Backbone as XML, in Angstrom:
<?xml version="1.0"?>
<chain id="A" units="angstrom">
  <residue number="1" name="MET">
    <atom name="N" x="125.418" y="111.863" z="68.346"/>
    <atom name="CA" x="124.260" y="112.165" z="67.533"/>
    <atom name="C" x="123.960" y="110.992" z="66.603"/>
  </residue>
  <residue number="2" name="ARG">
    <atom name="N" x="122.729" y="110.519" z="66.619"/>
    <atom name="CA" x="122.351" y="109.383" z="65.774"/>
    <atom name="C" x="121.827" y="109.887" z="64.432"/>
  </residue>
  <residue number="3" name="PHE">
    <atom name="N" x="122.027" y="109.100" z="63.391"/>
    <atom name="CA" x="121.495" y="109.422" z="62.079"/>
    <atom name="C" x="120.690" y="108.249" z="61.564"/>
  </residue>
  <residue number="4" name="LEU">
    <atom name="N" x="119.520" y="108.534" z="61.019"/>
    <atom name="CA" x="118.737" y="107.474" z="60.397"/>
    <atom name="C" x="119.368" y="107.126" z="59.060"/>
  </residue>
  <residue number="5" name="LYS">
    <atom name="N" x="119.246" y="105.900" z="58.662"/>
    <atom name="CA" x="119.815" y="105.462" z="57.393"/>
    <atom name="C" x="119.217" y="106.286" z="56.246"/>
  </residue>
  <residue number="6" name="GLY">
    <atom name="N" x="120.071" y="106.876" z="55.439"/>
    <atom name="CA" x="119.631" y="107.658" z="54.292"/>
    <atom name="C" x="119.239" y="109.092" z="54.631"/>
  </residue>
  <residue number="7" name="HIS">
    <atom name="N" x="119.362" y="109.492" z="55.896"/>
    <atom name="CA" x="119.017" y="110.851" z="56.305"/>
    <atom name="C" x="120.267" y="111.581" z="56.758"/>
  </residue>
  <residue number="8" name="HIS">
    <atom name="N" x="120.235" y="112.888" z="56.581"/>
    <atom name="CA" x="121.369" y="113.705" z="56.991"/>
    <atom name="C" x="121.106" y="114.419" z="58.310"/>
  </residue>
  <residue number="9" name="LYS">
    <atom name="N" x="119.844" y="114.419" z="58.748"/>
    <atom name="CA" x="119.519" y="115.062" z="60.010"/>
    <atom name="C" x="119.577" y="114.020" z="61.127"/>
  </residue>
  <residue number="10" name="PRO">
    <atom name="N" x="119.929" y="114.473" z="62.338"/>
    <atom name="CA" x="119.952" y="113.527" z="63.449"/>
    <atom name="C" x="118.548" y="113.038" z="63.789"/>
  </residue>
  <residue number="11" name="ALA">
    <atom name="N" x="118.461" y="111.809" z="64.251"/>
    <atom name="CA" x="117.166" y="111.254" z="64.678"/>
    <atom name="C" x="116.758" y="111.937" z="65.980"/>
  </residue>
  <residue number="12" name="LEU">
    <atom name="N" x="115.483" y="112.197" z="66.119"/>
    <atom name="CA" x="114.995" y="112.830" z="67.332"/>
    <atom name="C" x="114.861" y="111.782" z="68.428"/>
  </residue>
  <residue number="13" name="LYS">
    <atom name="N" x="115.285" y="112.109" z="69.607"/>
    <atom name="CA" x="115.303" y="111.144" z="70.690"/>
    <atom name="C" x="113.985" y="111.080" z="71.457"/>
  </residue>
  <residue number="14" name="HIS">
    <atom name="N" x="113.093" y="112.027" z="71.252"/>
    <atom name="CA" x="111.862" y="112.032" z="72.036"/>
    <atom name="C" x="110.806" y="111.087" z="71.483"/>
  </residue>
  <residue number="15" name="GLY">
    <atom name="N" x="110.970" y="110.592" z="70.281"/>
    <atom name="CA" x="110.042" y="109.633" z="69.712"/>
    <atom name="C" x="108.681" y="110.196" z="69.350"/>
  </residue>
  <residue number="16" name="MET">
    <atom name="N" x="108.562" y="111.519" z="69.267"/>
    <atom name="CA" x="107.273" y="112.149" z="68.990"/>
    <atom name="C" x="107.279" y="112.927" z="67.675"/>
  </residue>
  <residue number="17" name="SER">
    <atom name="N" x="108.167" y="112.573" z="66.781"/>
    <atom name="CA" x="108.330" y="113.310" z="65.527"/>
    <atom name="C" x="107.052" y="113.463" z="64.714"/>
  </residue>
  <residue number="18" name="PHE">
    <atom name="N" x="106.164" y="112.502" z="64.798"/>
    <atom name="CA" x="104.949" y="112.543" z="63.987"/>
    <atom name="C" x="103.706" y="112.834" z="64.828"/>
  </residue>
  <residue number="19" name="SER">
    <atom name="N" x="103.906" y="113.314" z="66.026"/>
    <atom name="CA" x="102.789" y="113.588" z="66.932"/>
    <atom name="C" x="102.210" y="114.980" z="66.674"/>
  </residue>
  <residue number="20" name="PRO">
    <atom name="N" x="100.946" y="115.199" z="67.037"/>
    <atom name="CA" x="100.358" y="116.529" z="66.896"/>
    <atom name="C" x="101.056" y="117.559" z="67.798"/>
  </residue>
  <residue number="21" name="GLU">
    <atom name="N" x="101.601" y="117.110" z="68.917"/>
    <atom name="CA" x="102.311" y="118.017" z="69.813"/>
    <atom name="C" x="103.587" y="118.545" z="69.154"/>
  </residue>
  <residue number="22" name="TYR">
    <atom name="N" x="104.330" y="117.656" z="68.496"/>
    <atom name="CA" x="105.556" y="118.076" z="67.819"/>
    <atom name="C" x="105.235" y="118.934" z="66.596"/>
  </residue>
  <residue number="23" name="HIS">
    <atom name="N" x="104.174" y="118.598" z="65.893"/>
    <atom name="CA" x="103.758" y="119.399" z="64.732"/>
    <atom name="C" x="103.398" y="120.824" z="65.183"/>
  </residue>
  <residue number="24" name="ALA">
    <atom name="N" x="102.666" y="120.950" z="66.285"/>
    <atom name="CA" x="102.302" y="122.271" z="66.804"/>
    <atom name="C" x="103.555" y="123.068" z="67.184"/>
  </residue>
  <residue number="25" name="TYR">
    <atom name="N" x="104.521" y="122.395" z="67.785"/>
    <atom name="CA" x="105.795" y="123.021" z="68.150"/>
    <atom name="C" x="106.512" y="123.553" z="66.911"/>
  </residue>
  <residue number="26" name="GLN">
    <atom name="N" x="106.624" y="122.705" z="65.905"/>
    <atom name="CA" x="107.319" y="123.085" z="64.678"/>
    <atom name="C" x="106.626" y="124.252" z="63.974"/>
  </residue>
  <residue number="27" name="MET">
    <atom name="N" x="105.289" y="124.210" z="63.889"/>
    <atom name="CA" x="104.551" y="125.258" z="63.183"/>
    <atom name="C" x="104.602" y="126.589" z="63.932"/>
  </residue>
  <residue number="28" name="ALA">
    <atom name="N" x="104.521" y="126.566" z="65.247"/>
    <atom name="CA" x="104.621" y="127.801" z="66.025"/>
    <atom name="C" x="106.005" y="128.427" z="65.832"/>
  </residue>
  <residue number="29" name="LYS">
    <atom name="N" x="107.020" y="127.600" z="65.870"/>
    <atom name="CA" x="108.388" y="128.074" z="65.672"/>
    <atom name="C" x="108.562" y="128.638" z="64.266"/>
  </residue>
  <residue number="30" name="TYR">
    <atom name="N" x="108.009" y="127.954" z="63.280"/>
    <atom name="CA" x="108.132" y="128.352" z="61.877"/>
    <atom name="C" x="107.504" y="129.719" z="61.605"/>
  </residue>
  <residue number="31" name="ARG">
    <atom name="N" x="106.285" y="129.938" z="62.109"/>
    <atom name="CA" x="105.617" y="131.208" z="61.801"/>
    <atom name="C" x="106.258" y="132.397" z="62.511"/>
  </residue>
  <residue number="32" name="CYS">
    <atom name="N" x="107.040" y="132.127" z="63.559"/>
    <atom name="CA" x="107.724" y="133.210" z="64.264"/>
    <atom name="C" x="109.139" y="133.473" z="63.741"/>
  </residue>
  <residue number="33" name="THR">
    <atom name="N" x="109.723" y="132.498" z="63.078"/>
    <atom name="CA" x="111.142" y="132.616" z="62.709"/>
    <atom name="C" x="111.412" y="132.635" z="61.215"/>
  </residue>
  <residue number="34" name="ASN">
    <atom name="N" x="110.419" y="132.309" z="60.393"/>
    <atom name="CA" x="110.661" y="132.191" z="58.959"/>
    <atom name="C" x="109.847" y="133.212" z="58.164"/>
  </residue>
  <residue number="35" name="PRO">
    <atom name="N" x="110.505" y="134.234" z="57.611"/>
    <atom name="CA" x="109.796" y="135.237" z="56.822"/>
    <atom name="C" x="109.103" y="134.665" z="55.587"/>
  </residue>
  <residue number="36" name="GLU">
    <atom name="N" x="109.426" y="133.441" z="55.201"/>
    <atom name="CA" x="108.775" y="132.806" z="54.055"/>
    <atom name="C" x="107.414" y="132.205" z="54.435"/>
  </residue>
  <residue number="37" name="SER">
    <atom name="N" x="107.123" y="132.131" z="55.719"/>
    <atom name="CA" x="105.849" y="131.589" z="56.176"/>
    <atom name="C" x="104.704" y="132.503" z="55.762"/>
  </residue>
  <residue number="38" name="GLU">
    <atom name="N" x="103.594" y="131.898" z="55.344"/>
    <atom name="CA" x="102.404" y="132.679" z="54.997"/>
    <atom name="C" x="101.880" y="133.446" z="56.206"/>
  </residue>
  <residue number="39" name="CYS">
    <atom name="N" x="102.170" y="132.963" z="57.392"/>
    <atom name="CA" x="101.678" y="133.581" z="58.629"/>
    <atom name="C" x="102.659" y="134.587" z="59.232"/>
  </residue>
  <residue number="40" name="TRP">
    <atom name="N" x="103.807" y="134.778" z="58.609"/>
    <atom name="CA" x="104.862" y="135.643" z="59.144"/>
    <atom name="C" x="104.337" y="137.023" z="59.537"/>
  </residue>
  <residue number="41" name="LYS">
    <atom name="N" x="103.483" y="137.611" z="58.708"/>
    <atom name="CA" x="102.998" y="138.973" z="58.973"/>
    <atom name="C" x="102.251" y="139.070" z="60.296"/>
  </residue>
  <residue number="42" name="ASP">
    <atom name="N" x="101.606" y="137.977" z="60.705"/>
    <atom name="CA" x="100.834" y="137.980" z="61.943"/>
    <atom name="C" x="101.631" y="137.519" z="63.159"/>
  </residue>
  <residue number="43" name="TYR">
    <atom name="N" x="102.841" y="137.065" z="62.949"/>
    <atom name="CA" x="103.647" y="136.544" z="64.049"/>
    <atom name="C" x="105.027" y="137.198" z="64.076"/>
  </residue>
  <residue number="44" name="GLY">
    <atom name="N" x="105.983" y="136.653" z="63.343"/>
    <atom name="CA" x="107.349" y="137.177" z="63.375"/>
    <atom name="C" x="107.439" y="138.653" z="63.027"/>
  </residue>
  <residue number="45" name="ALA">
    <atom name="N" x="106.718" y="139.095" z="62.022"/>
    <atom name="CA" x="106.764" y="140.501" z="61.614"/>
    <atom name="C" x="106.161" y="141.425" z="62.667"/>
  </residue>
  <residue number="46" name="ARG">
    <atom name="N" x="105.265" y="140.907" z="63.501"/>
    <atom name="CA" x="104.669" y="141.689" z="64.587"/>
    <atom name="C" x="105.535" y="141.668" z="65.848"/>
  </residue>
  <residue number="47" name="GLY">
    <atom name="N" x="106.626" y="140.934" z="65.796"/>
    <atom name="CA" x="107.514" y="140.863" z="66.953"/>
    <atom name="C" x="107.224" y="139.710" z="67.889"/>
  </residue>
  <residue number="48" name="ILE">
    <atom name="N" x="106.319" y="138.799" z="67.475"/>
    <atom name="CA" x="106.029" y="137.629" z="68.302"/>
    <atom name="C" x="107.219" y="136.677" z="68.182"/>
  </residue>
  <residue number="49" name="ARG">
    <atom name="N" x="107.817" y="136.329" z="69.294"/>
    <atom name="CA" x="109.004" y="135.480" z="69.318"/>
    <atom name="C" x="108.665" y="134.080" z="69.830"/>
  </residue>
  <residue number="50" name="PHE">
    <atom name="N" x="109.475" y="133.133" z="69.407"/>
    <atom name="CA" x="109.374" y="131.752" z="69.875"/>
    <atom name="C" x="110.437" y="131.577" z="70.942"/>
  </residue>
  <residue number="51" name="ARG">
    <atom name="N" x="110.035" y="131.480" z="72.195"/>
    <atom name="CA" x="110.971" y="131.503" z="73.306"/>
    <atom name="C" x="111.225" y="130.149" z="73.954"/>
  </residue>
  <residue number="52" name="PHE">
    <atom name="N" x="110.736" y="129.082" z="73.344"/>
    <atom name="CA" x="111.030" y="127.750" z="73.881"/>
    <atom name="C" x="112.387" y="127.311" z="73.339"/>
  </residue>
  <residue number="53" name="THR">
    <atom name="N" x="113.190" y="126.690" z="74.184"/>
    <atom name="CA" x="114.539" y="126.290" z="73.769"/>
    <atom name="C" x="114.595" y="124.877" z="73.217"/>
  </residue>
  <residue number="54" name="SER">
    <atom name="N" x="113.528" y="124.091" z="73.443"/>
    <atom name="CA" x="113.529" y="122.714" z="72.963"/>
    <atom name="C" x="112.102" y="122.184" z="72.937"/>
  </residue>
  <residue number="55" name="PHE">
    <atom name="N" x="111.911" y="121.084" z="72.220"/>
    <atom name="CA" x="110.614" y="120.426" z="72.235"/>
    <atom name="C" x="110.312" y="119.887" z="73.631"/>
  </residue>
  <residue number="56" name="ALA">
    <atom name="N" x="111.323" y="119.433" z="74.337"/>
    <atom name="CA" x="111.119" y="118.908" z="75.692"/>
    <atom name="C" x="110.523" y="119.993" z="76.596"/>
  </residue>
  <residue number="57" name="GLN">
    <atom name="N" x="111.021" y="121.202" z="76.486"/>
    <atom name="CA" x="110.485" y="122.313" z="77.281"/>
    <atom name="C" x="109.040" y="122.614" z="76.876"/>
  </residue>
  <residue number="58" name="TRP">
    <atom name="N" x="108.773" y="122.628" z="75.572"/>
    <atom name="CA" x="107.420" y="122.848" z="75.037"/>
    <atom name="C" x="106.446" y="121.788" z="75.572"/>
  </residue>
  <residue number="59" name="PHE">
    <atom name="N" x="106.855" y="120.535" z="75.472"/>
    <atom name="CA" x="105.993" y="119.432" z="75.891"/>
    <atom name="C" x="105.764" y="119.446" z="77.402"/>
  </residue>
  <residue number="60" name="ALA">
    <atom name="N" x="106.781" y="119.807" z="78.172"/>
    <atom name="CA" x="106.629" y="119.912" z="79.624"/>
    <atom name="C" x="105.613" y="121.004" z="79.975"/>
  </residue>
  <residue number="61" name="GLU">
    <atom name="N" x="105.567" y="122.041" z="79.185"/>
    <atom name="CA" x="104.626" y="123.145" z="79.410"/>
    <atom name="C" x="103.199" y="122.774" z="79.019"/>
  </residue>
  <residue number="62" name="LEU">
    <atom name="N" x="103.031" y="122.157" z="77.842"/>
    <atom name="CA" x="101.699" y="121.906" z="77.292"/>
    <atom name="C" x="101.156" y="120.503" z="77.541"/>
  </residue>
  <residue number="63" name="GLY">
    <atom name="N" x="102.019" y="119.528" z="77.569"/>
    <atom name="CA" x="101.561" y="118.148" z="77.702"/>
    <atom name="C" x="100.889" y="117.663" z="76.430"/>
  </residue>
  <residue number="64" name="LEU">
    <atom name="N" x="100.167" y="116.552" z="76.555"/>
    <atom name="CA" x="99.475" y="115.981" z="75.398"/>
    <atom name="C" x="98.307" y="116.859" z="74.979"/>
  </residue>
  <residue number="65" name="ARG">
    <atom name="N" x="98.039" y="116.910" z="73.684"/>
    <atom name="CA" x="96.877" y="117.634" z="73.186"/>
    <atom name="C" x="95.632" y="116.913" z="73.697"/>
  </residue>
  <residue number="66" name="PRO">
    <atom name="N" x="94.714" y="117.627" z="74.363"/>
    <atom name="CA" x="93.556" y="116.970" z="74.973"/>
    <atom name="C" x="92.641" y="116.263" z="73.981"/>
  </residue>
  <residue number="67" name="THR">
    <atom name="N" x="92.347" y="116.903" z="72.854"/>
    <atom name="CA" x="91.499" y="116.300" z="71.824"/>
    <atom name="C" x="91.966" y="116.788" z="70.469"/>
  </residue>
  <residue number="68" name="GLN">
    <atom name="N" x="91.430" y="116.211" z="69.419"/>
    <atom name="CA" x="91.770" y="116.662" z="68.064"/>
    <atom name="C" x="91.237" y="118.060" z="67.794"/>
  </residue>
  <residue number="69" name="GLN">
    <atom name="N" x="90.293" y="118.528" z="68.587"/>
    <atom name="CA" x="89.732" y="119.865" z="68.398"/>
    <atom name="C" x="90.586" y="120.958" z="69.040"/>
  </residue>
  <residue number="70" name="HIS">
    <atom name="N" x="91.614" y="120.595" z="69.761"/>
    <atom name="CA" x="92.485" y="121.565" z="70.417"/>
    <atom name="C" x="93.705" y="121.893" z="69.558"/>
  </residue>
  <residue number="71" name="SER">
    <atom name="N" x="94.107" y="123.148" z="69.601"/>
    <atom name="CA" x="95.359" y="123.577" z="68.996"/>
    <atom name="C" x="96.008" y="124.595" z="69.932"/>
  </residue>
  <residue number="72" name="VAL">
    <atom name="N" x="97.230" y="124.976" z="69.629"/>
    <atom name="CA" x="97.980" y="125.868" z="70.512"/>
    <atom name="C" x="97.439" y="127.290" z="70.409"/>
  </residue>
  <residue number="73" name="ASP">
    <atom name="N" x="97.333" y="127.918" z="71.552"/>
    <atom name="CA" x="96.868" y="129.293" z="71.654"/>
    <atom name="C" x="97.784" y="130.033" z="72.616"/>
  </residue>
  <residue number="74" name="ARG">
    <atom name="N" x="97.995" y="131.313" z="72.343"/>
    <atom name="CA" x="98.731" y="132.156" z="73.290"/>
    <atom name="C" x="97.714" y="132.862" z="74.178"/>
  </residue>
  <residue number="75" name="LYS">
    <atom name="N" x="97.882" y="132.787" z="75.468"/>
    <atom name="CA" x="96.947" y="133.425" z="76.401"/>
    <atom name="C" x="96.889" y="134.927" z="76.164"/>
  </residue>
  <residue number="76" name="ASP">
    <atom name="N" x="98.052" y="135.555" z="76.042"/>
    <atom name="CA" x="98.142" y="136.971" z="75.676"/>
    <atom name="C" x="98.432" y="136.994" z="74.180"/>
  </residue>
  <residue number="77" name="VAL">
    <atom name="N" x="97.461" y="137.418" z="73.382"/>
    <atom name="CA" x="97.613" y="137.343" z="71.926"/>
    <atom name="C" x="98.726" y="138.222" z="71.392"/>
  </residue>
  <residue number="78" name="ASN">
    <atom name="N" x="99.176" y="139.186" z="72.176"/>
    <atom name="CA" x="100.305" y="140.023" z="71.766"/>
    <atom name="C" x="101.611" y="139.563" z="72.395"/>
  </residue>
  <residue number="79" name="GLY">
    <atom name="N" x="101.541" y="138.488" z="73.187"/>
    <atom name="CA" x="102.732" y="137.953" z="73.837"/>
    <atom name="C" x="103.415" y="136.902" z="72.987"/>
  </residue>
  <residue number="80" name="HIS">
    <atom name="N" x="104.545" y="136.465" z="73.464"/>
    <atom name="CA" x="105.374" y="135.497" z="72.748"/>
    <atom name="C" x="104.902" y="134.068" z="72.995"/>
  </residue>
  <residue number="81" name="TYR">
    <atom name="N" x="105.370" y="133.163" z="72.140"/>
    <atom name="CA" x="105.251" y="131.735" z="72.429"/>
    <atom name="C" x="106.321" y="131.485" z="73.480"/>
  </residue>
  <residue number="82" name="ALA">
    <atom name="N" x="105.902" y="131.493" z="74.729"/>
    <atom name="CA" x="106.843" y="131.399" z="75.833"/>
    <atom name="C" x="106.192" y="130.638" z="76.987"/>
  </residue>
  <residue number="83" name="PRO">
    <atom name="N" x="107.022" y="130.051" z="77.857"/>
    <atom name="CA" x="106.456" y="129.387" z="79.025"/>
    <atom name="C" x="105.514" y="130.334" z="79.773"/>
  </residue>
  <residue number="84" name="GLY">
    <atom name="N" x="104.365" y="129.800" z="80.155"/>
    <atom name="CA" x="103.371" y="130.586" z="80.870"/>
    <atom name="C" x="102.380" y="131.306" z="79.970"/>
  </residue>
  <residue number="85" name="ASN">
    <atom name="N" x="102.626" y="131.330" z="78.657"/>
    <atom name="CA" x="101.734" y="132.045" z="77.740"/>
    <atom name="C" x="101.126" y="131.150" z="76.668"/>
  </residue>
  <residue number="86" name="VAL">
    <atom name="N" x="101.254" y="129.850" z="76.793"/>
    <atom name="CA" x="100.675" y="128.945" z="75.798"/>
    <atom name="C" x="99.742" y="127.956" z="76.466"/>
  </residue>
  <residue number="87" name="ARG">
    <atom name="N" x="98.771" y="127.483" z="75.707"/>
    <atom name="CA" x="97.807" y="126.505" z="76.204"/>
    <atom name="C" x="97.205" y="125.780" z="75.022"/>
  </residue>
  <residue number="88" name="TRP">
    <atom name="N" x="96.576" y="124.645" z="75.281"/>
    <atom name="CA" x="95.752" y="123.988" z="74.288"/>
    <atom name="C" x="94.375" y="124.627" z="74.391"/>
  </residue>
  <residue number="89" name="ALA">
    <atom name="N" x="93.778" y="125.011" z="73.266"/>
    <atom name="CA" x="92.464" y="125.655" z="73.280"/>
    <atom name="C" x="91.636" y="125.179" z="72.095"/>
  </residue>
  <residue number="90" name="THR">
    <atom name="N" x="90.330" y="125.198" z="72.278"/>
    <atom name="CA" x="89.415" y="124.869" z="71.178"/>
    <atom name="C" x="89.277" y="126.086" z="70.268"/>
  </residue>
  <residue number="91" name="ARG">
    <atom name="N" x="88.693" y="125.883" z="69.105"/>
    <atom name="CA" x="88.461" y="126.983" z="68.172"/>
    <atom name="C" x="87.620" y="128.080" z="68.835"/>
  </residue>
  <residue number="92" name="THR">
    <atom name="N" x="86.603" y="127.687" z="69.587"/>
    <atom name="CA" x="85.743" y="128.661" z="70.273"/>
    <atom name="C" x="86.540" y="129.487" z="71.267"/>
  </residue>
  <residue number="93" name="GLU">
    <atom name="N" x="87.387" y="128.817" z="72.048"/>
    <atom name="CA" x="88.230" y="129.545" z="73.010"/>
    <atom name="C" x="89.173" y="130.506" z="72.295"/>
  </residue>
  <residue number="94" name="GLN">
    <atom name="N" x="89.701" y="130.079" z="71.155"/>
    <atom name="CA" x="90.606" y="130.945" z="70.404"/>
    <atom name="C" x="89.875" y="132.124" z="69.778"/>
  </residue>
  <residue number="95" name="GLU">
    <atom name="N" x="88.646" y="131.903" z="69.322"/>
    <atom name="CA" x="87.855" y="133.002" z="68.754"/>
    <atom name="C" x="87.606" y="134.091" z="69.792"/>
  </residue>
  <residue number="96" name="LEU">
    <atom name="N" x="87.462" y="133.700" z="71.050"/>
    <atom name="CA" x="87.245" y="134.673" z="72.122"/>
    <atom name="C" x="88.534" y="135.361" z="72.553"/>
  </residue>
  <residue number="97" name="ASN">
    <atom name="N" x="89.655" y="134.899" z="72.045"/>
    <atom name="CA" x="90.965" y="135.408" z="72.451"/>
    <atom name="C" x="91.707" y="136.051" z="71.282"/>
  </residue>
  <residue number="98" name="LYS">
    <atom name="N" x="90.991" y="136.734" z="70.402"/>
    <atom name="CA" x="91.599" y="137.351" z="69.223"/>
    <atom name="C" x="92.010" y="138.793" z="69.487"/>
  </residue>
  <residue number="99" name="ARG">
    <atom name="N" x="92.923" y="139.270" z="68.654"/>
    <atom name="CA" x="93.238" y="140.696" z="68.665"/>
    <atom name="C" x="92.007" y="141.453" z="68.195"/>
  </residue>
  <residue number="100" name="PRO">
    <atom name="N" x="91.731" y="142.602" z="68.787"/>
    <atom name="CA" x="90.595" y="143.394" z="68.297"/>
    <atom name="C" x="90.846" y="143.847" z="66.859"/>
  </residue>
  <residue number="101" name="ARG">
    <atom name="N" x="89.810" y="143.814" z="66.079"/>
    <atom name="CA" x="89.908" y="144.297" z="64.704"/>
    <atom name="C" x="89.541" y="145.766" z="64.680"/>
  </residue>
  <residue number="102" name="THR">
    <atom name="N" x="90.076" y="146.484" z="63.710"/>
    <atom name="CA" x="89.762" y="147.894" z="63.564"/>
    <atom name="C" x="89.008" y="148.085" z="62.263"/>
  </residue>
  <residue number="103" name="ALA">
    <atom name="N" x="87.893" y="148.747" z="62.351"/>
    <atom name="CA" x="87.112" y="149.083" z="61.159"/>
    <atom name="C" x="87.163" y="150.593" z="60.985"/>
  </residue>
  <residue number="104" name="VAL">
    <atom name="N" x="87.186" y="151.053" z="59.749"/>
    <atom name="CA" x="87.185" y="152.486" z="59.480"/>
    <atom name="C" x="85.797" y="152.882" z="59.036"/>
  </residue>
  <residue number="105" name="LEU">
    <atom name="N" x="85.248" y="153.839" z="59.739"/>
    <atom name="CA" x="83.920" y="154.340" z="59.455"/>
    <atom name="C" x="84.076" y="155.685" z="58.755"/>
  </residue>
  <residue number="106" name="ASP">
    <atom name="N" x="83.478" y="155.848" z="57.612"/>
    <atom name="CA" x="83.585" y="157.099" z="56.857"/>
    <atom name="C" x="82.199" y="157.720" z="56.751"/>
  </residue>
  <residue number="107" name="MET">
    <atom name="N" x="82.013" y="158.789" z="57.488"/>
    <atom name="CA" x="80.739" y="159.495" z="57.450"/>
    <atom name="C" x="81.004" y="160.951" z="57.131"/>
  </residue>
  <residue number="108" name="HIS">
    <atom name="N" x="80.370" y="161.431" z="56.090"/>
    <atom name="CA" x="80.495" y="162.836" z="55.698"/>
    <atom name="C" x="81.951" y="163.224" z="55.482"/>
  </residue>
  <residue number="109" name="ASN">
    <atom name="N" x="82.688" y="162.366" z="54.811"/>
    <atom name="CA" x="84.094" y="162.577" z="54.470"/>
    <atom name="C" x="85.007" y="162.692" z="55.688"/>
  </residue>
  <residue number="110" name="GLU">
    <atom name="N" x="84.589" y="162.149" z="56.817"/>
    <atom name="CA" x="85.434" y="162.108" z="58.002"/>
    <atom name="C" x="85.605" y="160.654" z="58.408"/>
  </residue>
  <residue number="111" name="ALA">
    <atom name="N" x="86.851" y="160.201" z="58.484"/>
    <atom name="CA" x="87.129" y="158.811" z="58.833"/>
    <atom name="C" x="87.391" y="158.705" z="60.331"/>
  </residue>
  <residue number="112" name="ALA">
    <atom name="N" x="86.878" y="157.651" z="60.910"/>
    <atom name="CA" x="87.125" y="157.374" z="62.328"/>
    <atom name="C" x="87.385" y="155.882" z="62.477"/>
  </residue>
  <residue number="113" name="ALA">
    <atom name="N" x="88.352" y="155.526" z="63.299"/>
    <atom name="CA" x="88.668" y="154.118" z="63.541"/>
    <atom name="C" x="87.840" y="153.624" z="64.709"/>
  </residue>
  <residue number="114" name="ILE">
    <atom name="N" x="87.266" y="152.450" z="64.536"/>
    <atom name="CA" x="86.486" y="151.799" z="65.581"/>
    <atom name="C" x="87.167" y="150.470" z="65.858"/>
  </residue>
  <residue number="115" name="THR">
    <atom name="N" x="87.622" y="150.280" z="67.087"/>
    <atom name="CA" x="88.285" y="149.014" z="67.427"/>
    <atom name="C" x="87.305" y="148.075" z="68.100"/>
  </residue>
  <residue number="116" name="GLY">
    <atom name="N" x="87.635" y="146.801" z="68.021"/>
    <atom name="CA" x="86.828" y="145.783" z="68.668"/>
    <atom name="C" x="85.571" y="145.442" z="67.900"/>
  </residue>
  <residue number="117" name="VAL">
    <atom name="N" x="85.510" y="145.810" z="66.637"/>
    <atom name="CA" x="84.329" y="145.581" z="65.822"/>
    <atom name="C" x="84.634" y="144.486" z="64.811"/>
  </residue>
  <residue number="118" name="GLU">
    <atom name="N" x="83.761" y="143.529" z="64.700"/>
    <atom name="CA" x="83.912" y="142.493" z="63.678"/>
    <atom name="C" x="83.537" y="143.105" z="62.337"/>
  </residue>
  <residue number="119" name="THR">
    <atom name="N" x="84.438" y="143.017" z="61.386"/>
    <atom name="CA" x="84.169" y="143.564" z="60.062"/>
    <atom name="C" x="83.549" y="142.488" z="59.184"/>
  </residue>
  <residue number="120" name="PRO">
    <atom name="N" x="82.577" y="142.857" z="58.360"/>
    <atom name="CA" x="81.952" y="141.857" z="57.475"/>
    <atom name="C" x="82.932" y="141.393" z="56.417"/>
  </residue>
  <residue number="121" name="ILE">
    <atom name="N" x="82.737" y="140.178" z="55.972"/>
    <atom name="CA" x="83.631" y="139.606" z="54.950"/>
    <atom name="C" x="83.114" y="139.987" z="53.576"/>
  </residue>
</chain>
């Protein structure tokens, strides 16, 4: 294991430590494994798991990010970050791949849940 001068962590051998691909890997792993993450409620707390065993496996699955407008998306939004369920996608593609939202409609003191409805902000 190699160590950079003045660092206690081993140097990464893939040479992509500062790449957008490695950043996406780290952030996906973080939101699924760290309850301190602001995104934990939408990932780890929902049971979404990070199933990649290494950055090499992640990179072999996704390859280079096609453009700066692409970020990681799960094909099945309720599925894990796992081989076969991740892709690079644009914001538009990700907007079309969201979990349905539920709105509560209250008419005449009777509440009903409506799924798949965009709620106003």
